[in-house]
N, C-alpha and C positions, 0 to 999 in steps of 0.2 A: 553284333549290335554294340557290344562294349567297345570294340576297336573304332567304330564309327563315332561314338560319343567321345572317345579319347581324342580322335583326330579333330573333331569340332572344337573341343575345349582347348586343345593345344594350339590350334590355329587362332582362336580368339585370344588366347594368352599372348601369343607372339605379336599379333597386331596391336594389342593393348600395350605391351611392353615397348614396342617401337614408337608408338605415339607418345608415351610418357617420356621416353628418352629424347625424342625430338623436341618436346617442350622444355626439358631441362637443359639441353645443350644448344638451344637456339641462340644465335649471335645477333644481338640488336646493333645494327650498324648506324652510325651517325649519318646525317644527310651529307656531310662532307665526304665520307668514305664511299658512298654509292654514286656520287656524281661522276659522269664521264669526263675524262681528261684526254686531250690530244697533245702529246709531247709536252706536258706541263702547263698547257694553256687551256682555258675553258673553251669548249666548242663554240664555233660561230653560228652554227645552224643545228637544227634538230637532227638526231641520228636517223630518223626515218624520212628525211627529206627526199623529194622526188629526183630521179635521174632523168636526163633528157632521153627521149625515145630512141635516139640514134645509138645510144649505148647498148640497148637491147639487140639491135641489128648487128652491131659490131661484135657482140658476144656470141651471137648465133653463127656468124661467119667464122669467128675464131674457133668455136667448137667444131665446125665442119672440118676445118684444116687439122685440128687436133685429133679428131677421130680418124681422119685419113692417115695420119702418122701412126696411130695405133694399129692400123691394118698393114702399113708398109714395113714396119720394123720386123715383125715375125716373117713376113713374106721374103724380105731380103735375106734372112737366115736360111730358109729352106728352098729358095728358088733353084739352087743347083740340083737338088734332088728331085724336084717336081718336073723339070724340063721346060720346053718351049711353050707348053699350054699355059703354064703359070704366068709367063711373061705376057702372053696375049690377054689373059684375064686381067692382069694388073693394068695393062694399057687401056682396056675397056673401062676399068674402074676410074682411071685417071681421066679418061675422056668424059665420063659422066660427071666427075668433079669439075672439069673445065667447063662443061655446059652449065653446071650450077653456078659457077663463078661468073660466066657470061650473063646469065639471067640476073644474078644479084647486081652486076654492074649496070645492066639495062634498067633495073628497078631503082637504081640510085643508092644502093647500100654503101658504096664507097665514097660518096660525095659528103664532105664535111661542112660545106658552106651553107 
């Protein structure tokens, strides 16, 4: 029981000490210091401005190709040890990726106009 009481008092003391230190060491920044700057110039639009919806499609297509490369690099290292079955599996993977690209093209993901 005494150790539990000690643990509670010590925990409370640590939390209290951290709060007091946070108050004492708080830095009050001037409005000039917290304003965002873009290469020395004030920003022309808000930082949370909206992106065009096509950027989201482009980022998803980029991620698909990026993840494909994450699978292909380790495969290229060990394909000699795995044999022809690994080549067939990679061609199947690339075929699925090609089908996904064809679908994205049909849906207009690559049209920028």
